[in-house]
Each structure stands twice: as C-alpha cells, then as structure tokens.
BATORGU-51558 format. One record per residue (C-alpha): chain; z, x, y negated. Coordinates in steps of 0.5 Angstrom, whole numbers, plus 500, padded with zeros to 3 digits. Layout:
site chain=A | up=Z | east=X | north=Y .
...
% end
This chain:
site chain=A | up=500 | east=500 | north=500 .
site chain=A | up=498 | east=503 | north=493 .
site chain=A | up=502 | east=504 | north=487 .
site chain=A | up=498 | east=498 | north=484 .
site chain=A | up=499 | east=493 | north=489 .
site chain=A | up=507 | east=495 | north=490 .
site chain=A | up=507 | east=493 | north=482 .
site chain=A | up=503 | east=487 | north=483 .
site chain=A | up=507 | east=484 | north=488 .
site chain=A | up=513 | east=486 | north=484 .
site chain=A | up=511 | east=483 | north=478 .
site chain=A | up=509 | east=476 | north=482 .
site chain=A | up=516 | east=476 | north=485 .
site chain=A | up=519 | east=477 | north=478 .
site chain=A | up=515 | east=471 | north=475 .
site chain=A | up=517 | east=467 | north=481 .
site chain=A | up=524 | east=468 | north=482 .
site chain=A | up=526 | east=462 | north=478 .
site chain=A | up=521 | east=458 | north=481 .
site chain=A | up=526 | east=456 | north=487 .
site chain=A | up=527 | east=449 | north=486 .
site chain=A | up=534 | east=447 | north=488 .
site chain=A | up=534 | east=440 | north=485 .
site chain=A | up=541 | east=441 | north=482 .
site chain=A | up=544 | east=442 | north=488 .
site chain=A | up=551 | east=444 | north=489 .
site chain=A | up=554 | east=445 | north=496 .
site chain=A | up=560 | east=441 | north=498 .
site chain=A | up=567 | east=444 | north=498 .
site chain=A | up=570 | east=447 | north=504 .
site chain=A | up=577 | east=445 | north=505 .
site chain=A | up=582 | east=451 | north=506 .
site chain=A | up=587 | east=450 | north=512 .
site chain=A | up=592 | east=452 | north=507 .
site chain=A | up=591 | east=446 | north=502 .
site chain=A | up=593 | east=441 | north=508 .
site chain=A | up=600 | east=440 | north=506 .
site chain=A | up=605 | east=439 | north=512 .
site chain=A | up=611 | east=442 | north=511 .
site chain=A | up=615 | east=435 | north=510 .
site chain=A | up=612 | east=432 | north=516 .
site chain=A | up=613 | east=438 | north=520 .
site chain=A | up=620 | east=439 | north=517 .
site chain=A | up=626 | east=440 | north=523 .
site chain=A | up=621 | east=441 | north=528 .
site chain=A | up=623 | east=448 | north=532 .
site chain=A | up=619 | east=454 | north=530 .
site chain=A | up=617 | east=459 | north=535 .
site chain=A | up=612 | east=465 | north=533 .
site chain=A | up=610 | east=465 | north=541 .
site chain=A | up=609 | east=458 | north=541 .
site chain=A | up=602 | east=458 | north=542 .
site chain=A | up=599 | east=456 | north=548 .
site chain=A | up=597 | east=461 | north=553 .
site chain=A | up=590 | east=460 | north=556 .
site chain=A | up=592 | east=457 | north=563 .
site chain=A | up=597 | east=453 | north=560 .
site chain=A | up=598 | east=448 | north=565 .
site chain=A | up=601 | east=452 | north=570 .
site chain=A | up=608 | east=451 | north=566 .
site chain=A | up=608 | east=445 | north=569 .
site chain=A | up=610 | east=448 | north=576 .
site chain=A | up=605 | east=444 | north=580 .
site chain=A | up=601 | east=448 | north=585 .
site chain=A | up=596 | east=442 | north=587 .
site chain=A | up=595 | east=441 | north=579 .
site chain=A | up=593 | east=448 | north=578 .
site chain=A | up=588 | east=448 | north=584 .
site chain=A | up=585 | east=441 | north=581 .
site chain=A | up=584 | east=444 | north=574 .
site chain=A | up=581 | east=451 | north=577 .
site chain=A | up=576 | east=446 | north=581 .
site chain=A | up=574 | east=442 | north=575 .
site chain=A | up=572 | east=448 | north=571 .
site chain=A | up=568 | east=451 | north=576 .
site chain=A | up=563 | east=446 | north=577 .
site chain=A | up=563 | east=441 | north=571 .
site chain=A | up=557 | east=438 | north=569 .
site chain=A | up=560 | east=438 | north=562 .
site chain=A | up=561 | east=446 | north=562 .
site chain=A | up=555 | east=447 | north=565 .
site chain=A | up=552 | east=443 | north=559 .
site chain=A | up=556 | east=447 | north=554 .
site chain=A | up=554 | east=454 | north=558 .
site chain=A | up=546 | east=452 | north=557 .
site chain=A | up=547 | east=451 | north=550 .
site chain=A | up=550 | east=458 | north=549 .
site chain=A | up=545 | east=461 | north=553 .
site chain=A | up=540 | east=457 | north=548 .
site chain=A | up=543 | east=460 | north=542 .
site chain=A | up=544 | east=467 | north=545 .
site chain=A | up=536 | east=467 | north=546 .
site chain=A | up=535 | east=464 | north=539 .
site chain=A | up=539 | east=470 | north=536 .
site chain=A | up=535 | east=475 | north=540 .
site chain=A | up=529 | east=472 | north=538 .
site chain=A | up=531 | east=472 | north=530 .
site chain=A | up=533 | east=479 | north=531 .
site chain=A | up=526 | east=481 | north=534 .
site chain=A | up=523 | east=478 | north=528 .
site chain=A | up=526 | east=484 | north=524 .
site chain=A | up=523 | east=489 | north=528 .
site chain=A | up=516 | east=492 | north=528 .
site chain=A | up=512 | east=489 | north=533 .
site chain=A | up=507 | east=493 | north=537 .
site chain=A | up=502 | east=490 | north=542 .
site chain=A | up=497 | east=493 | north=547 .
site chain=A | up=491 | east=489 | north=546 .
site chain=A | up=484 | east=489 | north=550 .
site chain=A | up=478 | east=485 | north=549 .
site chain=A | up=471 | east=484 | north=552 .
site chain=A | up=466 | east=480 | north=549 .
site chain=A | up=458 | east=479 | north=552 .
site chain=A | up=454 | east=476 | north=547 .
site chain=A | up=447 | east=476 | north=544 .
site chain=A | up=446 | east=479 | north=538 .
site chain=A | up=441 | east=476 | north=533 .
site chain=A | up=435 | east=480 | north=531 .
site chain=A | up=436 | east=479 | north=523 .
site chain=A | up=443 | east=481 | north=522 .
site chain=A | up=447 | east=487 | north=522 .
site chain=A | up=445 | east=490 | north=528 .
site chain=A | up=439 | east=494 | north=529 .
site chain=A | up=435 | east=495 | north=535 .
site chain=A | up=436 | east=496 | north=541 .
site chain=A | up=442 | east=491 | north=540 .
site chain=A | up=438 | east=486 | north=536 .
site chain=A | up=436 | east=481 | north=540 .
site chain=A | up=439 | east=484 | north=546 .
site chain=A | up=445 | east=482 | north=550 .
site chain=A | up=451 | east=487 | north=550 .
site chain=A | up=458 | east=487 | north=552 .
site chain=A | up=463 | east=490 | north=547 .
site chain=A | up=470 | east=492 | north=548 .
site chain=A | up=476 | east=494 | north=544 .
site chain=A | up=483 | east=496 | north=546 .
site chain=A | up=488 | east=498 | north=542 .
site chain=A | up=495 | east=499 | north=540 .
site chain=A | up=496 | east=494 | north=534 .
site chain=A | up=502 | east=494 | north=529 .
site chain=A | up=505 | east=489 | north=524 .
site chain=A | up=512 | east=489 | north=520 .
site chain=A | up=515 | east=484 | north=516 .
site chain=A | up=518 | east=488 | north=510 .
site chain=A | up=522 | east=482 | north=509 .
site chain=A | up=524 | east=483 | north=501 .
site chain=A | up=527 | east=477 | north=500 .
site chain=A | up=532 | east=477 | north=506 .
site chain=A | up=529 | east=471 | north=510 .
site chain=A | up=529 | east=474 | north=517 .
site chain=A | up=536 | east=477 | north=515 .
site chain=A | up=538 | east=470 | north=514 .
site chain=A | up=535 | east=467 | north=520 .
site chain=A | up=538 | east=472 | north=524 .
site chain=A | up=545 | east=471 | north=521 .
site chain=A | up=544 | east=464 | north=522 .
site chain=A | up=543 | east=465 | north=529 .
site chain=A | up=549 | east=469 | north=530 .
site chain=A | up=553 | east=464 | north=527 .
site chain=A | up=550 | east=459 | north=532 .
site chain=A | up=552 | east=463 | north=538 .
site chain=A | up=559 | east=463 | north=535 .
site chain=A | up=559 | east=455 | north=535 .
site chain=A | up=556 | east=455 | north=542 .
site chain=A | up=562 | east=459 | north=544 .
site chain=A | up=567 | east=455 | north=541 .
site chain=A | up=564 | east=449 | north=544 .
site chain=A | up=564 | east=452 | north=551 .
site chain=A | up=572 | east=453 | north=550 .
site chain=A | up=573 | east=446 | north=547 .
site chain=A | up=569 | east=443 | north=553 .
site chain=A | up=573 | east=447 | north=558 .
site chain=A | up=580 | east=445 | north=554 .
site chain=A | up=578 | east=437 | north=554 .
site chain=A | up=576 | east=438 | north=561 .
site chain=A | up=583 | east=441 | north=563 .
site chain=A | up=587 | east=436 | north=558 .
site chain=A | up=583 | east=430 | north=562 .
site chain=A | up=585 | east=433 | north=569 .
site chain=A | up=592 | east=434 | north=567 .
site chain=A | up=593 | east=427 | north=563 .
site chain=A | up=590 | east=424 | north=570 .
site chain=A | up=595 | east=427 | north=574 .
site chain=A | up=601 | east=425 | north=570 .
site chain=A | up=598 | east=418 | north=570 .
site chain=A | up=598 | east=419 | north=578 .
site chain=A | up=605 | east=422 | north=577 .
site chain=A | up=607 | east=416 | north=573 .
site chain=A | up=605 | east=411 | north=578 .
site chain=A | up=609 | east=414 | north=584 .
site chain=A | up=615 | east=414 | north=580 .
site chain=A | up=613 | east=406 | north=579 .
site chain=A | up=612 | east=405 | north=586 .
site chain=A | up=619 | east=408 | north=587 .
site chain=A | up=622 | east=403 | north=582 .
site chain=A | up=618 | east=397 | north=585 .
site chain=A | up=621 | east=399 | north=592 .
site chain=A | up=628 | east=400 | north=590 .
site chain=A | up=627 | east=393 | north=587 .
site chain=A | up=624 | east=390 | north=593 .
site chain=A | up=630 | east=393 | north=597 .
site chain=A | up=635 | east=390 | north=592 .
site chain=A | up=632 | east=383 | north=592 .
site chain=A | up=631 | east=383 | north=600 .
site chain=A | up=639 | east=385 | north=600 .
site chain=A | up=640 | east=379 | north=595 .
site chain=A | up=636 | east=374 | north=599 .
site chain=A | up=640 | east=376 | north=606 .
site chain=A | up=646 | east=375 | north=602 .
site chain=A | up=644 | east=368 | north=599 .
site chain=A | up=642 | east=366 | north=606 .
site chain=A | up=649 | east=368 | north=608 .
site chain=A | up=652 | east=364 | north=603 .
site chain=A | up=648 | east=358 | north=604 .
site chain=A | up=650 | east=358 | north=612 .
site chain=A | up=657 | east=358 | north=609 .
site chain=A | up=656 | east=352 | north=605 .
site chain=A | up=657 | east=356 | north=599 .
site chain=A | up=650 | east=356 | north=596 .
site chain=A | up=644 | east=351 | north=596 .
site chain=A | up=638 | east=352 | north=599 .
site chain=A | up=634 | east=352 | north=592 .
site chain=A | up=637 | east=359 | north=591 .
site chain=A | up=634 | east=361 | north=598 .
site chain=A | up=627 | east=359 | north=595 .
site chain=A | up=628 | east=362 | north=589 .
site chain=A | up=630 | east=369 | north=592 .
site chain=A | up=624 | east=368 | north=596 .
site chain=A | up=619 | east=367 | north=590 .
site chain=A | up=622 | east=373 | north=587 .
site chain=A | up=621 | east=377 | north=593 .
site chain=A | up=614 | east=375 | north=593 .
site chain=A | up=613 | east=377 | north=586 .
site chain=A | up=616 | east=384 | north=587 .
site chain=A | up=611 | east=385 | north=593 .
site chain=A | up=605 | east=383 | north=589 .
site chain=A | up=607 | east=388 | north=584 .
site chain=A | up=608 | east=393 | north=589 .
site chain=A | up=600 | east=392 | north=591 .
site chain=A | up=599 | east=393 | north=584 .
site chain=A | up=602 | east=400 | north=583 .
site chain=A | up=599 | east=402 | north=590 .
site chain=A | up=592 | east=400 | north=587 .
site chain=A | up=593 | east=404 | north=581 .
site chain=A | up=595 | east=410 | north=585 .
site chain=A | up=588 | east=410 | north=588 .
site chain=A | up=585 | east=409 | north=582 .
site chain=A | up=588 | east=415 | north=579 .
site chain=A | up=586 | east=419 | north=585 .
site chain=A | up=579 | east=417 | north=584 .
site chain=A | up=579 | east=419 | north=577 .
site chain=A | up=582 | east=426 | north=579 .
site chain=A | up=576 | east=426 | north=584 .
site chain=A | up=571 | east=425 | north=579 .
site chain=A | up=574 | east=430 | north=574 .
site chain=A | up=573 | east=435 | north=579 .
site chain=A | up=566 | east=433 | north=581 .
site chain=A | up=568 | east=431 | north=588 .
site chain=A | up=567 | east=424 | north=591 .
site chain=A | up=573 | east=419 | north=592 .
site chain=A | up=575 | east=422 | north=598 .
site chain=A | up=577 | east=428 | north=595 .
site chain=A | up=583 | east=424 | north=592 .
site chain=A | up=585 | east=422 | north=599 .
site chain=A | up=587 | east=429 | north=600 .
site chain=A | up=592 | east=429 | north=594 .
site chain=A | up=600 | east=429 | north=595 .
site chain=A | up=605 | east=426 | north=591 .
site chain=A | up=605 | east=430 | north=584 .
site chain=A | up=611 | east=435 | north=583 .
site chain=A | up=611 | east=436 | north=575 .
site chain=A | up=616 | east=439 | north=571 .
site chain=A | up=617 | east=436 | north=564 .
site chain=A | up=619 | east=440 | north=559 .
site chain=A | up=626 | east=439 | north=555 .
site chain=A | up=624 | east=441 | north=548 .
site chain=A | up=618 | east=443 | north=544 .
site chain=A | up=617 | east=448 | north=539 .
site chain=A | up=611 | east=449 | north=533 .
site chain=A | up=608 | east=456 | north=531 .
site chain=A | up=611 | east=459 | north=525 .
site chain=A | up=604 | east=458 | north=520 .
site chain=A | up=601 | east=451 | north=521 .
site chain=A | up=596 | east=448 | north=519 .
site chain=A | up=593 | east=455 | north=516 .
site chain=A | up=593 | east=458 | north=523 .
site chain=A | up=589 | east=452 | north=526 .
site chain=A | up=583 | east=455 | north=524 .
site chain=A | up=583 | east=461 | north=529 .
site chain=A | up=586 | east=457 | north=534 .
site chain=A | up=582 | east=451 | north=535 .
site chain=A | up=575 | east=451 | north=538 .
site chain=A | up=573 | east=445 | north=535 .
site chain=A | up=575 | east=448 | north=528 .
site chain=A | up=572 | east=454 | north=529 .
site chain=A | up=565 | east=451 | north=532 .
site chain=A | up=565 | east=447 | north=525 .
site chain=A | up=566 | east=453 | north=521 .
site chain=A | up=561 | east=457 | north=524 .
site chain=A | up=556 | east=451 | north=524 .
site chain=A | up=557 | east=451 | north=516 .
site chain=A | up=556 | east=459 | north=516 .
site chain=A | up=549 | east=457 | north=520 .
site chain=A | up=547 | east=452 | north=515 .
site chain=A | up=549 | east=456 | north=509 .
site chain=A | up=544 | east=462 | north=512 .
site chain=A | up=539 | east=457 | north=513 .
site chain=A | up=539 | east=455 | north=506 .
site chain=A | up=538 | east=462 | north=504 .
site chain=A | up=532 | east=463 | north=509 .
site chain=A | up=529 | east=457 | north=506 .
site chain=A | up=530 | east=459 | north=499 .
site chain=A | up=526 | east=466 | north=501 .
site chain=A | up=520 | east=462 | north=503 .
site chain=A | up=519 | east=461 | north=496 .
site chain=A | up=517 | east=468 | north=495 .
site chain=A | up=511 | east=473 | north=497 .
site chain=A | up=511 | east=475 | north=504 .
site chain=A | up=509 | east=482 | north=505 .
site chain=A | up=506 | east=485 | north=512 .
site chain=A | up=504 | east=492 | north=514 .
site chain=A | up=499 | east=492 | north=519 .
site chain=A | up=496 | east=498 | north=523 .
site chain=A | up=492 | east=499 | north=529 .
site chain=A | up=490 | east=505 | north=534 .
site chain=A | up=485 | east=505 | north=540 .
site chain=A | up=478 | east=505 | north=542 .
site chain=A | up=472 | east=500 | north=540 .
site chain=A | up=465 | east=500 | north=542 .
site chain=A | up=458 | east=496 | north=544 .
site chain=A | up=458 | east=497 | north=551 .
site chain=A | up=463 | east=499 | north=556 .
site chain=A | up=461 | east=505 | north=558 .
site chain=A | up=463 | east=509 | north=552 .
site chain=A | up=469 | east=505 | north=551 .
site chain=A | up=474 | east=511 | north=551 .
site chain=A | up=470 | east=517 | north=548 .
site chain=A | up=473 | east=520 | north=543 .
site chain=A | up=467 | east=518 | north=538 .
site chain=A | up=469 | east=511 | north=539 .
site chain=A | up=476 | east=512 | north=537 .
site chain=A | up=479 | east=507 | north=531 .
site chain=A | up=485 | east=507 | north=527 .
site chain=A | up=487 | east=504 | north=521 .
site chain=A | up=492 | east=500 | north=517 .
site chain=A | up=493 | east=496 | north=511 .
site chain=A | up=498 | east=490 | north=508 .
site chain=A | up=498 | east=483 | north=507 .
site chain=A | up=500 | east=479 | north=502 .
site chain=A | up=502 | east=471 | north=503 .
site chain=A | up=504 | east=468 | north=496 .
site chain=A | up=506 | east=460 | north=497 .
site chain=A | up=502 | east=456 | north=491 .
site chain=A | up=500 | east=449 | north=493 .
site chain=A | up=505 | east=448 | north=499 .
site chain=A | up=511 | east=448 | north=495 .
site chain=A | up=512 | east=441 | north=496 .
site chain=A | up=513 | east=443 | north=503 .
site chain=A | up=518 | east=448 | north=501 .
site chain=A | up=522 | east=444 | north=497 .
site chain=A | up=522 | east=439 | north=503 .
site chain=A | up=525 | east=444 | north=507 .
site chain=A | up=530 | east=447 | north=502 .
site chain=A | up=533 | east=440 | north=501 .
site chain=A | up=533 | east=439 | north=508 .
site chain=A | up=537 | east=445 | north=509 .
site chain=A | up=542 | east=443 | north=503 .
site chain=A | up=543 | east=437 | north=506 .
site chain=A | up=545 | east=440 | north=513 .
site chain=A | up=550 | east=444 | north=509 .
site chain=A | up=553 | east=438 | north=506 .
site chain=A | up=553 | east=435 | north=513 .
site chain=A | up=556 | east=441 | north=516 .
site chain=A | up=562 | east=442 | north=511 .
site chain=A | up=564 | east=434 | north=511 .
site chain=A | up=564 | east=435 | north=519 .
site chain=A | up=568 | east=441 | north=518 .
site chain=A | up=573 | east=438 | north=513 .
site chain=A | up=574 | east=432 | north=518 .
site chain=A | up=575 | east=436 | north=524 .
site chain=A | up=581 | east=440 | north=520 .
site chain=A | up=584 | east=434 | north=518 .
site chain=A | up=584 | east=431 | north=525 .
site chain=A | up=587 | east=438 | north=527 .
site chain=A | up=593 | east=437 | north=522 .
site chain=A | up=594 | east=430 | north=524 .
site chain=A | up=594 | east=431 | north=531 .
site chain=A | up=600 | east=436 | north=530 .
site chain=A | up=604 | east=432 | north=526 .
site chain=A | up=603 | east=426 | north=531 .
site chain=A | up=606 | east=430 | north=536 .
site chain=A | up=612 | east=432 | north=532 .
site chain=A | up=613 | east=424 | north=530 .
site chain=A | up=612 | east=422 | north=537 .
site chain=A | up=617 | east=427 | north=540 .
site chain=A | up=622 | east=425 | north=535 .
site chain=A | up=621 | east=418 | north=537 .
site chain=A | up=621 | east=420 | north=544 .
site chain=A | up=628 | east=424 | north=544 .
site chain=A | up=631 | east=418 | north=541 .
site chain=A | up=628 | east=413 | north=546 .
site chain=A | up=630 | east=417 | north=552 .
site chain=A | up=637 | east=417 | north=550 .
site chain=A | up=638 | east=410 | north=549 .
site chain=A | up=634 | east=408 | north=555 .
site chain=A | up=639 | east=413 | north=559 .
site chain=A | up=645 | east=409 | north=556 .
site chain=A | up=641 | east=402 | north=558 .
site chain=A | up=640 | east=404 | north=565 .
site chain=A | up=647 | east=406 | north=566 .
site chain=A | up=650 | east=400 | north=563 .
site chain=A | up=645 | east=396 | north=567 .
site chain=A | up=646 | east=399 | north=573 .
site chain=A | up=654 | east=398 | north=572 .
site chain=A | up=653 | east=391 | north=571 .
site chain=A | up=648 | east=390 | north=577 .
site chain=A | up=653 | east=393 | north=581 .
site chain=A | up=659 | east=389 | north=578 .
site chain=A | up=655 | east=382 | north=578 .
site chain=A | up=653 | east=383 | north=586 .
site chain=A | up=660 | east=384 | north=588 .
site chain=A | up=662 | east=378 | north=584 .
site chain=A | up=657 | east=374 | north=587 .
site chain=A | up=659 | east=377 | north=594 .
site chain=A | up=666 | east=374 | north=593 .
site chain=A | up=664 | east=368 | north=590 .
site chain=A | up=666 | east=369 | north=583 .
site chain=A | up=659 | east=369 | north=580 .
site chain=A | up=652 | east=365 | north=581 .
site chain=A | up=646 | east=367 | north=583 .
site chain=A | up=642 | east=367 | north=576 .
site chain=A | up=647 | east=373 | north=574 .
site chain=A | up=645 | east=377 | north=579 .
site chain=A | up=638 | east=376 | north=578 .
site chain=A | up=639 | east=377 | north=570 .
site chain=A | up=642 | east=384 | north=572 .
site chain=A | up=637 | east=386 | north=577 .
site chain=A | up=632 | east=385 | north=572 .
site chain=A | up=635 | east=389 | north=567 .
site chain=A | up=636 | east=395 | north=572 .
site chain=A | up=628 | east=394 | north=574 .
site chain=A | up=626 | east=394 | north=566 .
site chain=A | up=631 | east=400 | north=565 .
site chain=A | up=628 | east=404 | north=571 .
site chain=A | up=621 | east=403 | north=569 .
site chain=A | up=622 | east=405 | north=562 .
site chain=A | up=625 | east=411 | north=564 .
site chain=A | up=619 | east=413 | north=568 .
site chain=A | up=614 | east=411 | north=563 .
site chain=A | up=618 | east=416 | north=558 .
site chain=A | up=618 | east=422 | north=563 .
site chain=A | up=610 | east=421 | north=563 .
site chain=A | up=610 | east=420 | north=555 .
site chain=A | up=614 | east=427 | north=555 .
site chain=A | up=609 | east=430 | north=559 .
site chain=A | up=603 | east=427 | north=556 .
site chain=A | up=606 | east=429 | north=549 .
site chain=A | up=607 | east=436 | north=551 .
site chain=A | up=599 | east=436 | north=553 .
site chain=A | up=598 | east=433 | north=546 .
site chain=A | up=601 | east=439 | north=543 .
site chain=A | up=597 | east=444 | north=547 .
site chain=A | up=591 | east=440 | north=545 .
site chain=A | up=593 | east=440 | north=538 .
site chain=A | up=594 | east=448 | north=538 .
site chain=A | up=588 | east=449 | north=541 .
site chain=A | up=590 | east=450 | north=549 .
site chain=A | up=590 | east=458 | north=548 .
site chain=A | up=583 | east=459 | north=545 .
site chain=A | up=583 | east=465 | north=540 .
site chain=A | up=577 | east=466 | north=536 .
site chain=A | up=573 | east=472 | north=537 .
site chain=A | up=573 | east=478 | north=532 .
site chain=A | up=568 | east=477 | north=527 .
% end
C-alpha cells in the first residue's frame, strides 16, 4: 500500500468518523450488586464466612442413596446434554472469531479448458483453439481491522463462552435441586405413612374398646358404626399416602433419566435435616461471582456490548491486504516451469456508501440487544437477592412454628392418653377420645411437614447462594 493510499484511507476515515448514526441511544443502566440494600431483611441471621455451599452440597444430608441419585441424574441428563452442546457451539464461534483476526492462507489449484476467441487478447495459435490453462498458488489475505470490528467480535464470542459455561453450571444446579427436593417429598410421604399407620392402630384400638363397651352395655352400637367409619377414612388416607410414595418414586426415576421401574429400587430415605443455617458475610454483593445465572446474565451483557462496537466499526472503511505466489500457464505441460511463476500483492478498500440503512438497522438491533440483556441481568440480580431474603424469612418462621408444634404435639398426646384412660374407665365419652385423637394426628402431620420444610428451605438456601459455583477468573 502506497503512502498516498494510506493517506487517502486516513482522510476518508476521519471524514466518516462522525457518520456512525447511534440514534441518540444511551445504554440501559446495569445495577451493581452492592446497590441492593438487604441489611434489615437479613438482620439477625447467623453469619459465617465459610457458609458458601460446596459443589457436592447434597452430601451433607448424609444419605448415600441420594448421593447416587444425583450422580446418576447429572451423568446423562438431557438438559445437561443440551447445555453442553450450547457450550461447544459457543466455543466453536469463539474459534471462528479468533480466526478472523489472523492472516488467511489457502492453497488453490484450478484448471479450465476452453476455446479462446479469434479476435480477442490471445494471438495464434491460441486464438480459435481449445486450450487447457492451469493455476496453482498460495493465496494470502489479511484484514487490517483498523476499527476493531474483528476484535470486538472475538471479545463478544469469548463472553458468549463464559455465558454458556455459567448456563451449564446453572442447569446442573437446577437438576440437582430438583432431585433433592423430590427426594425430600419422598421422605415426607414416608413420614406421613408412619403417622397414618399409627393412627390406624389407635383407631383400631378404639374400635376394639368400643365393641367391648357395647358388649358390656356401657355404650350403644352407634358408636361402633362411627368408629368403623373413622377407621375406613383412615384406610383411604393410607392408600392416598402410598400412592404419593409411588408418584415420588416415578418422579425421581424420570429425573435420573430412567424408566419408572428405577423408582421401585429406592429404599426409604434417611435424611439428616440441618438444625441451623448461616449466611456468608457479604451479601448480596458476592452473588455476582457465586450464582451461575447472574454470571451468565452479566456475560451476555458484555457480549451484547461488544456486538454494538462491532456494528459501529462496520460504518468505517475496511482494508484488506492480499498476496499470491505460485504458477500459471496456458497449457498444463509447462505449468511448473520457473518461467511461469507468478507473484503479486495489493490492497482492497471497502467503503460503505449506499448501504448505510442496513448498517443502521444492524446497529439499532445490537443496541436493543444490550438493553434487553441489561434488563435480564438486573432482574436476575433482583431475583437472587429476593431468594436469599425469602429463605431467611421462611427459616425464622420455621423456627417459631417448630417450637409451637412440638409443644402442641406433647399436649395433644398427653390429652389423648388421659382421655383414652378415662374412656376405658367409663369417665369420658367416645367423642372426647375422637377429638383428642384428631389433635394428635394433626400435630404429628404438622411435625412431619415442618421437617420436610426445614430440608426444603436448606435446599432453597443452597440454590440462592449458587450451589457451590465459582465464576472463573477473567
């Protein structure tokens, strides 16, 4: 490229520097995690710098069967396969974007047989004859990328890879959470089965006692029918709980990517519920590097911003250097003779003039993508902060409810025992026994549900804190 050409390109670029039509666009404001005030909402919650969950966080529940289910689920899950495919596609785009910044070299060979016209450039004996010509050469090209379009596209692709990596981690976390929560529901149904079986035994004992009292003339037969009806309702409830156990097993089998028979192999869960919880010291600021969905949303914002830079660079002149070296001849016999060698080079200048509407449309589209990705990032960050606050609020309520239900269960059990003894001694009626029994059943069911809620809230906290994810260093 001559000095005069370089000067011409520079003058044209300066003349067009102000010709990028941004349409008065100002990018949407991206929220900072530290701007989300949560001190009062999280006040009083225990704080521990080591409270971030570990990668295999489900192991803390102490159930080997659960560990095996999660490992099985993340091994061949369709959702994880999809996320992995998206990651490979993003990585391939990054490779292609990197290649656009490097010189291009290709080995080209071509041959053509044609009849040359008699009244054209070629003299006899070529004129009017069929001749086979050939060319083989190394062709070089290099985009100088004065305005950074290729650099911006490469940066956008790198951010796309980061987003895909975070999405893969988010898919893995979502799957593990789904498996653990389904397992907790299976555990709950077994606990409710225990309550129902206990109630069935109690009601059978009451029926036997009532029949004895009727035989002794101390009670009428209507009480027997009432007791038998209550027993039938409990058996119906037992069938309902057993069906729920089967449904939970089927759900777990689906989550691990197996047929329903996989659920038949599951033994009763043996989960250890955490007694307490703690939050990391810096929240919600540290969620940015700990939540895969937040990290993905941020990377998507960065990728969209680089896309805008690439779209703006298309308004400027594009300069490509080209060169070639090889052999070319009319007739293949002498193709590789030294006298038929060719070598050359040059520069190509591309300047957008009449397609600026298309460039503006592309730029405006990229700008809209930035605003959309910023809005998604802000919403994801807000959701993350809310989820942490929700866990704290739920756990506070759970502690209070647990204490009250424990007290209610103790009182109901004492009342039931005393009422049964009084009924046995003829000092109380059947309705009093039935009322006391219902209170015990209600309290036992609430205790089982509170235990399941404690486990569920601990999983919610793990999910809210990112499930052991750590954003890779930039």
